[in-house]
GUPA-452602 format. One record per residue (C-alpha): x, y negated, z. Coordinates in Angstrom, 2 decimals, decimal comma. Each point is the difference from the previous one (the first is absolute). Example, Ala and Ser with C-alpha at 12.3 -4.5 7.8 and 13.67 -1.06 7.14 Angstrom:
REM residues 2
+---------+---------+---------+
!       x !       y !       z !
+---------+---------+---------+
!   12,30 !    4,50 !    7,80 !
!    1,37 !   -3,44 !   -0,66 !
+---------+---------+---------+
REM end
This chain:
REM residues 481
+---------+---------+---------+
!       x !       y !       z !
+---------+---------+---------+
!   48,33 !  -53,97 !    8,50 !
!   -3,51 !    0,37 !    1,47 !
!   -1,53 !    0,23 !   -3,49 !
!    2,36 !    2,83 !   -0,92 !
!   -0,85 !    1,95 !    3,14 !
!   -3,72 !   -0,56 !   -0,58 !
!    0,33 !    1,19 !   -3,58 !
!    1,96 !    3,04 !    1,16 !
!   -2,69 !    0,79 !    2,57 !
!   -2,78 !   -0,40 !   -2,59 !
!    1,80 !    2,27 !   -2,47 !
!    0,59 !    2,67 !    2,63 !
!   -3,72 !   -0,05 !    0,86 !
!   -0,84 !    0,38 !   -3,68 !
!    2,30 !    3,01 !   -0,27 !
!   -1,79 !    1,63 !    2,95 !
!   -3,38 !   -0,65 !   -1,66 !
!    1,16 !    1,48 !   -3,31 !
!    1,42 !    3,00 !    1,84 !
!   -3,37 !    0,68 !    1,62 !
!   -1,64 !   -0,21 !   -3,42 !
!    2,55 !    2,50 !   -1,36 !
!   -0,69 !    2,29 !    2,98 !
!   -3,74 !   -0,10 !   -0,79 !
!    0,70 !    0,89 !   -3,64 !
!    2,25 !    2,86 !    1,07 !
!   -2,71 !    1,28 !    2,34 !
!   -2,59 !   -0,16 !   -2,81 !
!    2,18 !    2,00 !   -2,36 !
!    0,79 !    2,59 !    2,67 !
!   -3,72 !    0,46 !    0,77 !
!   -1,32 !   -0,21 !   -3,56 !
!   -1,28 !    3,57 !    0,22 !
!   -1,00 !   -0,03 !    3,68 !
!   -3,73 !    0,82 !    0,37 !
!   -1,99 !   -3,01 !    1,18 !
!    2,88 !   -2,48 !   -0,37 !
!   -0,80 !   -3,53 !   -1,21 !
!    2,75 !   -2,22 !   -1,38 !
!    1,25 !   -2,83 !    2,21 !
!    1,46 !   -3,36 !   -0,82 !
!    1,72 !   -2,75 !    1,95 !
!   -1,41 !   -3,49 !   -0,38 !
!    2,42 !   -2,91 !   -0,14 !
!   -0,75 !   -3,30 !    1,70 !
!    1,86 !   -3,27 !   -0,43 !
!    1,47 !   -1,61 !    3,10 !
!   -0,52 !   -3,77 !    0,46 !
!    2,72 !   -2,15 !   -1,55 !
!    0,53 !   -3,11 !    2,13 !
!    3,75 !   -0,66 !    0,34 !
!   -0,43 !   -3,03 !    2,24 !
!   -2,04 !    2,13 !    2,37 !
!    2,54 !    2,80 !   -0,07 !
!   -2,14 !    2,27 !   -2,21 !
!    2,23 !    1,33 !   -2,80 !
!   -2,76 !    1,85 !   -1,94 !
!    0,55 !    3,42 !   -1,52 !
!   -2,17 !    3,10 !   -0,10 !
!   -1,23 !    2,48 !    2,58 !
!   -2,11 !    3,17 !    0,06 !
!   -3,69 !   -0,70 !    0,46 !
!   -0,82 !    3,61 !    0,84 !
!   -0,43 !    3,43 !   -1,54 !
!   -3,17 !    0,35 !   -2,04 !
!   -1,69 !    3,24 !   -1,00 !
!   -1,66 !    0,34 !   -3,39 !
!   -2,57 !    2,43 !    1,37 !
!   -3,58 !   -0,69 !   -1,10 !
!   -2,49 !    1,55 !    2,43 !
!   -2,81 !   -0,22 !   -2,56 !
!    2,05 !    2,15 !   -2,38 !
!    0,80 !    2,38 !    2,85 !
!   -3,67 !    0,28 !    0,94 !
!   -0,94 !    0,70 !   -3,61 !
!    2,57 !    2,79 !   -0,26 !
!   -1,22 !    1,56 !    3,25 !
!   -3,60 !   -0,09 !   -1,17 !
!    0,82 !    1,63 !   -3,35 !
!    2,20 !    2,64 !    1,67 !
!   -2,88 !    0,78 !    2,37 !
!   -2,39 !    0,58 !   -2,91 !
!    2,60 !    2,19 !   -1,68 !
!    0,33 !    2,05 !    3,19 !
!   -3,76 !    0,65 !   -0,03 !
!    0,08 !    1,22 !   -3,58 !
!    3,16 !    2,08 !    0,47 !
!   -1,42 !    2,02 !    2,89 !
!   -3,42 !    0,33 !   -1,69 !
!    1,45 !    1,04 !   -3,33 !
!    2,36 !    2,55 !    1,51 !
!   -2,63 !    1,71 !    2,15 !
!   -2,78 !   -0,13 !   -2,59 !
!    2,30 !    1,61 !   -2,56 !
!    0,65 !    2,85 !    2,45 !
!   -3,73 !    0,43 !    0,63 !
!   -0,81 !   -0,10 !   -3,71 !
!    2,04 !    3,15 !   -0,69 !
!   -2,68 !    1,99 !    1,82 !
!   -2,72 !   -0,97 !   -2,45 !
!    0,81 !    1,51 !   -3,36 !
!   -3,06 !    0,04 !   -2,23 !
!    1,32 !    2,55 !   -2,50 !
!   -2,69 !    2,59 !   -0,69 !
!    2,36 !    2,88 !    0,79 !
!    1,82 !   -1,32 !    3,10 !
!   -0,76 !   -0,85 !    3,60 !
!   -3,52 !   -0,23 !    1,37 !
!   -1,54 !   -0,94 !   -3,35 !
!    1,68 !    2,95 !   -1,69 !
!   -1,04 !    2,42 !    2,77 !
!   -3,64 !   -1,15 !   -0,18 !
!   -0,08 !    0,37 !   -3,80 !
!    1,47 !    3,49 !    0,29 !
!   -2,61 !    0,95 !    2,61 !
!   -2,81 !   -1,22 !   -2,26 !
!    1,41 !    2,14 !   -2,83 !
!    0,17 !    2,98 !    2,35 !
!   -3,64 !   -0,56 !    0,97 !
!   -0,91 !   -0,06 !   -3,69 !
!    1,88 !    3,25 !   -0,72 !
!   -1,64 !    1,63 !    3,02 !
!   -3,45 !   -1,01 !   -1,26 !
!    0,62 !    2,05 !   -3,17 !
!    0,89 !    3,17 !    1,94 !
!   -1,47 !   -0,58 !    3,49 !
!    0,73 !    3,53 !    1,23 !
!    3,59 !    0,15 !   -1,26 !
!    2,47 !    0,38 !    2,85 !
!    2,67 !   -1,71 !   -2,10 !
!   -2,24 !   -3,03 !   -0,65 !
!   -0,95 !   -0,16 !    3,67 !
!    3,67 !    0,09 !    1,02 !
!    0,87 !   -2,90 !   -2,32 !
!   -2,66 !   -2,06 !    1,76 !
!    1,54 !    0,71 !    3,42 !
!    3,48 !   -0,69 !   -1,35 !
!   -1,20 !   -3,27 !   -1,54 !
!   -1,60 !   -1,02 !    3,30 !
!    3,26 !    0,73 !    1,81 !
!    1,83 !   -2,27 !   -2,45 !
!   -2,53 !   -2,78 !    0,63 !
!    0,43 !    0,31 !    3,76 !
!    3,80 !    0,05 !   -0,37 !
!   -0,05 !   -3,10 !   -2,23 !
!   -2,03 !   -1,91 !    2,59 !
!    2,27 !    1,17 !    2,83 !
!    3,13 !   -1,06 !   -1,87 !
!   -1,27 !   -3,49 !   -0,81 !
!   -1,30 !   -0,43 !    3,55 !
!    3,35 !    1,08 !    1,47 !
!    1,98 !   -2,30 !   -2,28 !
!   -2,25 !   -2,97 !    0,77 !
!    0,49 !    0,66 !    3,71 !
!    3,74 !    0,00 !   -0,64 !
!   -0,43 !   -3,35 !   -1,76 !
!   -1,86 !   -1,25 !    3,06 !
!    2,76 !    1,20 !    2,34 !
!    2,62 !   -1,68 !   -2,20 !
!   -1,99 !   -3,23 !    0,08 !
!   -0,21 !    0,21 !    3,79 !
!    3,79 !    0,31 !    0,18 !
!    0,44 !   -2,96 !   -2,37 !
!   -2,35 !   -2,08 !    2,11 !
!    2,02 !    0,73 !    3,14 !
!    3,22 !   -0,83 !   -1,84 !
!   -1,47 !   -3,29 !   -1,23 !
!   -1,11 !   -0,97 !    3,51 !
!    3,42 !    0,89 !    1,40 !
!    1,72 !   -2,02 !   -2,73 !
!   -2,17 !   -3,04 !    0,71 !
!    0,83 !    0,21 !    3,70 !
!    3,70 !    0,38 !   -0,83 !
!    0,01 !   -3,13 !   -2,17 !
!   -1,95 !   -1,88 !    2,68 !
!    2,58 !    1,02 !    2,59 !
!    2,80 !   -1,30 !   -2,23 !
!   -1,77 !   -3,34 !   -0,48 !
!   -0,57 !   -0,35 !    3,74 !
!    3,74 !    0,55 !    0,54 !
!    0,77 !   -2,58 !   -2,70 !
!   -2,31 !   -2,49 !    1,72 !
!    1,85 !    0,58 !    3,25 !
!    3,26 !   -0,77 !   -1,79 !
!   -1,51 !   -3,23 !   -1,33 !
!   -1,07 !   -0,96 !    3,51 !
!    3,62 !    0,40 !    1,09 !
!    1,13 !   -2,65 !   -2,48 !
!    0,47 !    1,72 !   -3,36 !
!   -2,81 !   -1,85 !   -1,75 !
!    2,21 !   -1,23 !   -2,85 !
!    1,82 !    3,28 !   -0,57 !
!   -0,28 !    0,71 !   -3,75 !
!    0,65 !    3,70 !    0,50 !
!   -2,74 !    0,29 !    2,60 !
!   -2,38 !   -1,94 !   -2,22 !
!    0,71 !    2,38 !   -2,88 !
!   -0,55 !    3,00 !    2,25 !
!   -3,35 !   -1,33 !    1,23 !
!   -1,34 !   -0,63 !   -3,50 !
!    1,23 !    3,36 !   -1,23 !
!   -1,80 !    1,69 !    2,90 !
!   -3,18 !   -1,99 !   -0,66 !
!    0,00 !    1,08 !   -3,64 !
!    0,54 !    3,64 !    0,97 !
!   -2,78 !   -0,25 !    2,57 !
!   -2,41 !   -1,45 !   -2,55 !
!    0,29 !    3,19 !   -2,04 !
!   -1,75 !    1,86 !    2,82 !
!   -2,69 !   -2,52 !    0,91 !
!   -1,38 !   -3,42 !   -0,83 !
!    1,80 !   -2,30 !    2,41 !
!   -0,15 !   -3,68 !    0,82 !
!    3,40 !   -1,38 !    1,04 !
!    0,28 !   -3,48 !    1,49 !
!    3,13 !   -1,73 !    1,30 !
!   -0,58 !   -1,83 !    3,28 !
!    1,48 !   -3,32 !    1,10 !
!    2,73 !    1,78 !    1,97 !
!    1,07 !    1,90 !   -3,11 !
!   -1,47 !    3,37 !    1,00 !
!   -2,45 !    1,91 !   -2,17 !
!   -3,55 !    1,09 !    0,81 !
!   -1,21 !    2,95 !   -2,06 !
!   -3,62 !    1,14 !   -0,21 !
!   -1,32 !    3,15 !   -1,67 !
!   -3,10 !   -0,60 !   -2,06 !
!    0,08 !   -3,63 !    1,03 !
!   -1,24 !    0,80 !    3,52 !
!    1,90 !    2,77 !    1,75 !
!    3,24 !   -1,18 !    1,68 !
!    3,11 !    1,96 !   -0,83 !
!    2,63 !   -2,50 !    1,13 !
!   -0,26 !   -3,19 !    2,08 !
!    3,28 !   -1,45 !    1,15 !
!    2,15 !    2,78 !    1,43 !
!   -3,07 !    2,13 !    0,75 !
!   -0,96 !    2,92 !   -2,24 !
!   -3,55 !    1,38 !   -0,08 !
!   -0,11 !    3,59 !   -1,23 !
!   -2,86 !    1,51 !   -1,98 !
!   -0,96 !    3,67 !    0,19 !
!   -1,79 !    2,65 !   -2,04 !
!   -3,02 !    1,89 !    1,28 !
!   -2,05 !    2,77 !   -1,59 !
!   -3,33 !   -0,49 !    1,71 !
!   -3,52 !   -1,25 !   -0,54 !
!   -0,62 !   -3,61 !    1,06 !
!   -1,86 !   -0,59 !    3,27 !
!   -3,72 !   -0,06 !   -0,66 !
!    0,34 !    1,87 !   -3,30 !
!    0,14 !    3,72 !    0,82 !
!    0,52 !    2,60 !   -2,71 !
!   -3,10 !    1,02 !   -1,92 !
!    1,49 !    3,07 !   -1,74 !
!    1,20 !    2,91 !    2,11 !
!    3,66 !    0,86 !   -0,37 !
!    0,82 !   -3,00 !   -2,15 !
!    3,43 !   -1,60 !    0,42 !
!   -0,27 !   -3,39 !    1,72 !
!    1,20 !   -3,10 !   -1,86 !
!    3,42 !   -1,58 !    0,40 !
!   -0,10 !   -3,22 !    2,01 !
!    2,62 !   -2,67 !    0,67 !
!    0,04 !   -1,36 !    3,54 !
!    1,70 !   -3,16 !    1,23 !
!    2,13 !   -0,23 !    3,11 !
!   -3,15 !   -0,28 !    2,12 !
!   -1,62 !    3,06 !   -1,55 !
!   -2,53 !   -1,94 !   -2,07 !
!   -0,92 !    1,31 !   -3,44 !
!    1,49 !   -2,29 !   -2,67 !
!   -0,37 !    2,35 !   -2,97 !
!   -2,45 !   -2,32 !   -1,78 !
!    2,55 !   -2,83 !    0,08 !
!    2,51 !    1,92 !   -2,15 !
!   -0,66 !   -0,62 !   -3,68 !
!    3,41 !    0,24 !   -1,67 !
!    3,31 !    1,82 !    0,25 !
!    0,79 !    3,69 !    0,17 !
!   -2,04 !    0,26 !    3,18 !
!   -3,13 !   -1,20 !   -1,81 !
!    0,55 !    2,36 !   -2,93 !
!    0,51 !    2,98 !    2,30 !
!   -3,09 !   -0,88 !    2,05 !
!   -2,08 !   -0,18 !   -3,18 !
!    1,11 !    3,48 !   -1,06 !
!   -0,31 !    1,49 !    3,49 !
!   -3,32 !   -1,52 !    1,04 !
!   -1,85 !   -0,28 !   -3,32 !
!    1,40 !    2,14 !   -2,82 !
!    0,76 !    3,22 !    1,87 !
!   -3,21 !    0,04 !    2,09 !
!   -2,01 !   -0,39 !   -3,22 !
!    1,56 !    3,29 !   -1,15 !
!    0,56 !    2,19 !    3,06 !
!   -2,19 !   -1,83 !    2,47 !
!    0,57 !   -1,78 !    3,24 !
!   -1,76 !   -1,09 !    3,13 !
!   -2,78 !   -1,69 !   -1,98 !
!   -0,38 !    1,99 !   -3,23 !
!    0,21 !    3,60 !   -1,23 !
!    2,14 !   -0,71 !   -3,04 !
!   -0,68 !    0,75 !   -3,65 !
!    2,10 !    3,17 !   -0,15 !
!   -1,93 !    1,53 !    2,91 !
!   -3,33 !   -1,09 !   -1,46 !
!    0,92 !    1,71 !   -3,27 !
!    1,21 !    3,20 !    1,71 !
!   -3,15 !    0,19 !    2,11 !
!   -2,19 !   -0,73 !   -3,03 !
!    1,58 !    2,82 !   -2,00 !
!   -0,20 !    2,48 !    2,89 !
!   -3,55 !   -0,84 !    1,05 !
!   -1,34 !    0,02 !   -3,56 !
!    1,62 !    3,31 !   -0,97 !
!   -0,96 !    1,57 !    3,34 !
!   -3,56 !   -1,28 !   -0,28 !
!   -0,47 !    1,51 !   -3,45 !
!    1,56 !    3,35 !    0,97 !
!   -2,02 !    0,37 !    3,20 !
!   -3,19 !   -0,71 !   -1,92 !
!    0,66 !    3,10 !   -2,11 !
!    0,21 !    3,72 !    0,61 !
!    2,91 !    2,38 !   -0,21 !
!   -2,40 !    2,85 !   -0,83 !
!   -3,73 !    0,64 !   -0,31 !
!    0,03 !    2,59 !    2,72 !
!   -2,31 !    1,02 !    1,36 !
!    0,37 !   -1,92 !    2,10 !
!    1,57 !   -2,89 !   -2,02 !
!    3,48 !   -0,97 !    1,21 !
!    0,38 !   -3,82 !    0,22 !
!    3,12 !   -1,77 !   -1,18 !
!    2,71 !   -1,27 !    2,35 !
!    2,07 !   -3,23 !   -0,16 !
!    3,11 !   -0,04 !   -2,18 !
!    1,75 !   -2,88 !    1,81 !
!    0,63 !   -0,82 !    3,64 !
!    1,32 !   -3,13 !    1,75 !
!    0,05 !   -1,54 !    3,46 !
!   -3,22 !   -2,03 !    0,30 !
!    0,98 !   -1,38 !    3,40 !
!    2,69 !   -2,20 !   -1,56 !
!   -1,43 !   -1,84 !   -3,03 !
!    3,37 !   -1,58 !   -0,78 !
!    1,67 !    3,41 !   -0,33 !
!   -2,44 !    1,76 !   -2,35 !
!    2,47 !   -0,08 !   -2,91 !
!    2,78 !    1,31 !    2,22 !
!   -2,06 !    2,88 !    1,40 !
!   -1,81 !    0,98 !   -3,21 !
!    0,46 !    3,74 !   -0,65 !
!   -1,70 !    3,00 !   -1,56 !
!   -2,24 !    1,96 !    2,35 !
!    2,17 !    2,81 !    1,39 !
!   -3,04 !    2,29 !   -0,01 !
!   -0,56 !   -0,47 !   -3,71 !
!    0,74 !    2,90 !   -2,35 !
!   -0,62 !    0,07 !   -3,77 !
!   -3,13 !    2,14 !    0,41 !
!   -1,54 !   -2,53 !    2,44 !
!   -0,34 !   -2,79 !   -2,55 !
!   -3,72 !   -0,59 !   -0,40 !
!   -0,82 !   -0,25 !   -3,70 !
!   -3,76 !    0,73 !    0,18 !
!   -2,47 !   -2,88 !    0,05 !
!   -3,05 !    1,43 !    1,89 !
!   -2,47 !   -2,06 !   -1,99 !
!   -2,65 !    0,57 !   -0,85 !
!    0,88 !    0,88 !   -2,58 !
!    3,10 !    1,85 !    1,10 !
!    3,09 !   -0,71 !   -2,10 !
!    2,89 !    2,42 !    0,40 !
!    2,63 !   -2,65 !   -0,76 !
!   -1,98 !   -3,09 !    1,03 !
!    2,22 !   -0,98 !    2,92 !
!    3,12 !    0,40 !   -2,11 !
!   -1,57 !   -2,21 !   -2,67 !
!   -0,82 !   -2,69 !    2,60 !
!    3,58 !    0,03 !    1,21 !
!    1,36 !   -0,23 !   -3,54 !
!   -2,30 !   -2,99 !   -0,62 !
!    1,82 !   -1,96 !    2,74 !
!    2,51 !   -0,99 !   -2,67 !
!   -2,70 !   -2,18 !   -1,55 !
!   -2,88 !   -0,28 !    2,47 !
!   -3,34 !   -1,41 !   -1,14 !
!   -1,23 !   -1,00 !    3,45 !
!    1,17 !   -1,25 !    3,38 !
!    1,24 !    3,48 !    0,94 !
!    3,67 !    0,15 !   -0,80 !
!    0,46 !   -3,79 !    0,08 !
!    1,41 !   -2,57 !    2,43 !
!   -1,20 !   -3,58 !   -0,44 !
!   -1,08 !    0,85 !   -3,54 !
!    3,36 !    1,57 !   -0,92 !
!    0,69 !    3,65 !   -0,71 !
!    2,62 !    1,50 !    2,28 !
!    2,75 !   -0,41 !   -2,57 !
!   -1,17 !   -3,54 !   -0,79 !
!    0,00 !   -0,88 !    3,69 !
!    3,57 !    1,24 !    0,31 !
!    0,82 !   -2,07 !   -3,08 !
!   -1,49 !   -3,08 !    1,69 !
!    2,29 !    0,54 !    3,02 !
!    2,97 !    0,37 !   -2,33 !
!   -1,02 !   -3,09 !   -1,95 !
!   -0,33 !   -2,04 !    3,18 !
!    3,49 !    0,91 !    1,22 !
!    1,51 !   -0,31 !   -3,47 !
!   -1,45 !   -3,45 !   -0,54 !
!    1,29 !   -1,22 !    3,36 !
!    3,46 !    1,43 !   -0,67 !
!    0,15 !   -1,50 !   -3,50 !
!   -1,16 !   -3,41 !    1,20 !
!    2,53 !   -0,06 !    2,84 !
!    2,83 !    0,96 !   -2,34 !
!   -0,96 !   -2,63 !   -2,59 !
!   -0,31 !   -2,70 !    2,63 !
!    3,33 !    1,05 !    1,52 !
!    1,80 !   -0,48 !   -3,31 !
!   -1,44 !   -3,51 !   -0,33 !
!    0,76 !   -0,81 !    3,62 !
!    3,63 !    1,08 !   -0,33 !
!    0,39 !   -2,64 !   -2,70 !
!   -1,74 !   -2,57 !    2,20 !
!    2,37 !    0,75 !    2,88 !
!    3,00 !   -0,32 !   -2,33 !
!   -1,27 !   -3,39 !   -1,19 !
!   -0,53 !   -1,22 !    3,57 !
!    3,47 !    1,13 !    1,01 !
!    1,52 !   -1,60 !   -3,08 !
!   -1,74 !   -3,30 !    0,77 !
!    1,29 !    0,15 !    3,57 !
!    3,48 !    0,73 !   -1,28 !
!   -0,13 !   -3,05 !   -2,27 !
!   -0,98 !   -2,17 !    2,96 !
!    2,17 !    1,36 !    2,79 !
!    2,24 !    2,69 !   -1,41 !
!    3,73 !   -0,34 !   -0,56 !
!    0,99 !   -0,93 !   -3,55 !
!    3,64 !    0,89 !   -0,49 !
!    0,23 !   -2,40 !   -2,94 !
!   -1,28 !   -2,89 !    2,11 !
!    2,26 !    0,93 !    2,89 !
!    2,98 !    0,11 !   -2,37 !
!   -0,81 !   -3,50 !   -1,27 !
!   -0,36 !   -1,32 !    3,55 !
!    3,23 !    1,70 !    0,98 !
!    1,91 !   -1,79 !   -2,75 !
!   -1,64 !   -3,29 !    0,99 !
!    0,92 !    0,21 !    3,69 !
!    3,43 !    1,47 !   -0,64 !
!    0,79 !   -2,93 !   -2,27 !
!   -1,29 !   -2,44 !    2,62 !
!    1,99 !    1,76 !    2,70 !
!    3,21 !   -0,07 !   -2,07 !
!   -0,48 !   -3,66 !   -0,93 !
!   -0,55 !   -0,92 !    3,63 !
!    3,02 !    2,05 !    1,01 !
!    2,15 !   -1,93 !   -2,48 !
!   -1,41 !   -3,26 !    1,40 !
!    0,90 !    1,14 !    3,50 !
!    3,53 !    0,76 !   -1,19 !
!    0,32 !   -3,46 !   -1,52 !
!   -1,40 !   -1,66 !    3,11 !
!    2,32 !    2,02 !    2,17 !
!    2,98 !   -1,13 !   -2,09 !
!   -1,12 !   -3,62 !    0,14 !
!   -0,52 !    0,23 !    3,73 !
!    3,41 !    1,53 !    0,53 !
!    1,63 !   -2,64 !   -2,23 !
!   -1,79 !   -2,76 !    1,86 !
!    1,13 !    1,39 !    3,32 !
!    3,60 !    0,15 !   -1,24 !
!   -0,21 !   -3,64 !   -1,10 !
!   -0,95 !   -1,14 !    3,46 !
!    2,88 !   -1,42 !    2,08 !
!    1,46 !    2,49 !    2,42 !
!   -0,53 !   -0,93 !    3,60 !
+---------+---------+---------+
REM end
């Protein structure tokens, strides 16, 4: 009788173990598409079989095991972080690139070429009011082209500033979520599969914005560092970062009116910008602090677009003021064609305009000499299209060539970022696929395991039925007291 009861007890325990295994399979199938979820399995352990010692054997659950591989998770986060860098860089560089068309009849390059042609036409008929007016009209188009590009680039800068603030806010939001998850772990939910999935999904989302280091502590909580050094989450404590547009202490601005750089500050107010090398935050910082200042200037440089606008204005003005409007007597000297605000070097392109005092008859075409040349100044201006000396050049480039170099620089950066992004998207897909093979839910495997444990459960249930019948029969055979 004792053996029957022991066998019945052992079988019942086995049924409970198989039921837990079936529950784990059901949970896997239900969460197969849950972000961050790793499949779980129930390990089976044999119980000691020593009948004389009252140990009937059987099977029990050894514990729930997760298939999650932290190395695979770390690899995915790293690749997602690199992709985030390239996504933000590619998007913003593409927007900037639209300002730098190099077509000979469009934008700044087109306006400069038209002005050179107008100078050439004027040199043929230096006293023609119509020719003089085309020069003024051409100059107005040049000024307008510079103003438009400058305004659009400033809009790009403002958009980048907004994106930076959004990225910082998103990082802080994810950090807050992780701190709350850590608090839940500290309350006893360390083995919660749903919480574990949520944490890893949040970590992957966070890695898109910055290069993070995530380490699980002995108590099950997660410590997250930005750039490997700046704490974002430690236990249930969140450490917020912030965005500042200011020059670093000890490094004051060297260019008047230039926009200060964007800086990332930790929770203590320390500058941690240099620690951020990947993620959307890194890509945005590169565009905001390096690419845009090289074009429209900043706290430490005038910017190529302003250098070009000032070069054009100063050169044209210098040639015109060296000439005469008329011989007189007395001779009437030429006046500048262009004006701009010299007090703000980083806004020359935005303030470039045609001198409001200029009229067609005030264009100085006469080169005083000796010998005097009636169209000499006009000829010098026309020669700016292909200068033979340093006048009319910037760093050895003609004005149109210099603009082309700016366009080439931006275009090359945009093209490189886009090409690298396409490759990186494939790399991320491969990393995620590898992770899925290691810890993802395979419905085919779960189906096979389901059949296995269902069969075991049914067989054990039949055994329990037989044992129950035997036990009942044995009891009925016992003499009635």
